[in-house]
N, C-alpha and C positions, 0 to 999 in steps of 0.2 A: 099302203099309205103313200101318197105322193111326197116327194122330197120337199122340204121347206125351202123357200127362196132365201137368198142372202143379198143384202144391199151393201155395197162397198163404196165408201166415200174416199176419193183420192184427192191429194193436193194438186196444185197446178205447177209443180216443178217440171223440169224437162223430161222428155220421154226416156232419155238415156238413164236418168236416175231412177226410173220406175220399171225398168225391164223385168226385174225379178218378180215384182208383184203382178205385172201384166201377164207373165207366164202362168202364175198361180191362178189368176182370174180365169184364164182360158181353160186350165185344167179343171177348176171347180165347176165351170159351166158344163163340162161333160157329165157331171154328177147331179147337178140340180140347177134351177133357174138362178141367174145372177143379173143384178142391175148395178151399173157403175154410175155414181154421181160424182162429178169432179168440181174442184174449186179452181183457184188460179189467182189468189189475192196478190201474191208477190209479183207475178208477171203483169197483172193489171196495173199495179202501182208503177212498174217500170214504163209501161206504155203510156200511162197518164202523164208521167214526167216528160216523155218524148213529145207528147202532144201539147205540152204546156198547160195541163189541167192539174190543179192542186188536189192532192188527196186529203180528205177531211174525215175525222173520226169522232165518234161519240160512244163512250163506254165500250170500246173495243169493236164497235160496229162501224162499217164504212158508210159515210153519208154519200148518197148517190143523187147528185143533181142532174139536170138535163145533159150537161156536157160530159159528165162522168158516165152517164148511162150509155151514151153513144159509143164511147170507147169500150165500156163493159160488154156491150152486145157484139162488137167486133172481135174482142180478144177472148172472152169466155165462150160466147155462143159460136164464134167462128174459129179462130186459130187453135185454141186448146182443145175444143171439142173435136175438130177435124184431125188434129195430131193423134189424140187418143184412139179415135175410131180407126184411123189408118193403121196404127200400130197393132191394134187388136185383130183387125182383118188380116194383116200380114202374118199373125201368129195362128191363123186358121179359124178364128171366131167369126160368126155371122153378126158382127157388130153393126149397130144402127145408131147413128148420131141423132140425138133429140134435144129439144129445148123444153123447159118446163111450161112454156106457153102453148106447145103443140097440143091440140085437142083440149085446151084448158086443163092440162094435166095437173098443174099446181096453181092454186088460187089462195088469196088471203087478204086481210086488211093491211093498210099502210102502217108502218111503224112511225110513231110520233117523232118528229124532228130529224128523220133520216132521209127525207126526200122520197125518191122512187125506190123504196125498199119495202118488202112485205115482211110483216111479223106474223108469227104463228101460222105458217103455211099449212094447207091441207091438200093432200094429193088424191087423185083418182087412180084406181088400179085398172081401169078399163083398157086403155091403149096398151099399157105395159103388159097386161095379161094376154092380149092378142099376140104381141111380139114374143113373149116368153113361150107361149104355147106353140109358136112357129119355130122355136129353136133359136131365136135371136138373142143377142146380148145388147140391151139398150145402154147407151152412153149418154147420160143426161146432164145438160148444162143447167145450172141452178138459177132459174128465173121463173117468174109466174105472172099471173094477171091479178090486178087489184079489182075492187068491186065495180069500177068503171070500165073494166076491160083493158086497162093500159098495162103495158109491159113494165115489170119492176125487177130489181135485183132481189135475190134470195140468198141468205147465207147458206153455203153449201152443206154445212152440218145440219142445219134446220131442214133443208130440202131433202137430204138423205133420210132424216128421221121421219119426215112426213111420208115419204115413199115407203119406208119400212112399216110404218103404222098402217098403211093402206094394203100392202101386200102380205104382211105377216112374216114369220121366220126370224132371221137374225140380221143385225146391223153391225157393221164394222166401220168405225171412224178412224181412218189412218191419220196419224199425226207425227210429230217429230220428237215425241217422248214415249216412254214405255208405260204410260198410264198415269193414274192419279197418285200423288205422293202424300204421305201423312206429314205431321209436324216435324218428324225426325228425318224426312227425306226418303222414307222407305216406300216402295210401291205397294199399293193397296190392291190385292187380287180381286176383291169383290165389294161392291157397295150397294146398299139399298137407298131409296129416296130419303128416308129420315136421316141416315148417316151422312149422305151427301149434303143435305141442307145444313146440317150442323157444322160440317167442315167449311162450307161457304161462309156461313155466318161468323165463324171463328177466324176467317181469313186464311185458313190452311189451303183451301182451294181458291186460287186467285188468278188474276190476269186472264190470259187467253184460254185457260182451262175452264173457267166458269161457264162461258157459253157452250163449250163442248159437252160438259157434264149436263147442262140444261137440255141440250139437244138429245143426248142419250136418254134422259129421263122422259122427255116429251115423246120419244118413240114408244115408250112403255106405259103412257098415261091411260087412264080408263077409256075404253072404247077402241083402243089400238088393237091391231091383230098381231103386232110384233111380240116375240117371246124373250128376246135377249139382245143386249147391245154391248159392244166392247169398244173401248178406246185403246188403240194399240199403236206401237211404233212401226210405221211403214218403211223405215229405213233398214230394218234388219232382214237378214236372209230367212226365207220361209215365214214372212210376217203374217200373211193371210192364214196359212195352215196353223200357225201357232195361236193366232187369235181365235180361230174356230174350233180347234181340236185340242189345244193345250191351255194351260193356265197362264197365258201371256196377257199383258196389258191389265186393264181394270174392267171387269164385267159388271153389268147391271141386269137384273132380272125383274120380271113383272112382280109387283108386290103380292 
């Protein structure tokens, strides 16, 4: 049986802060196919401020107008993607920088009220499959094409979920917390969709964790090939290993 792939979503912090997990990614690639999907929201906000472009938000999602899109393309598709690809190549991986628009890899409808942003993205496994079969490690910037073929921003968690749904295997969403917490602040080791929906409705899952949970569940929706999704703390030593092989973070499985 072929080893199942893993999609790892990284944030857009500095390369220095991610050295541990980058080493883990390279080691995991020796065992099975790995795709990296990266974000970069904090650094994008910094660059927008430098360029005099105001950051606007709606329900925790970035509004991307034409001015913000231009900076997004340069920072997410350029600076951060190049930094991560360079770092992984330096560690011995055959890393290949990609954008979600390449070969129409990610597509989807526009999100209402968010401008150049795709909601409910769908990924194709074709190009990724060719690269993975060749022993490469794709490093994917989260963007895609709308129905008119225009480039749009895609939330990195949503992009990673779409890729995982297309490829199958496991999804690890790295964040700055060790998973979902219950009403008493205790980490929840595992959640199913019904339990997650109940906690969202009760306000226990709130703020930025809501879209992360939604992305994890979307990766396991009917028709998806993914088997498991984990929301894990990317700041801890051995974060990827613990998320994949130990009971770290919060895991979601196919219903």
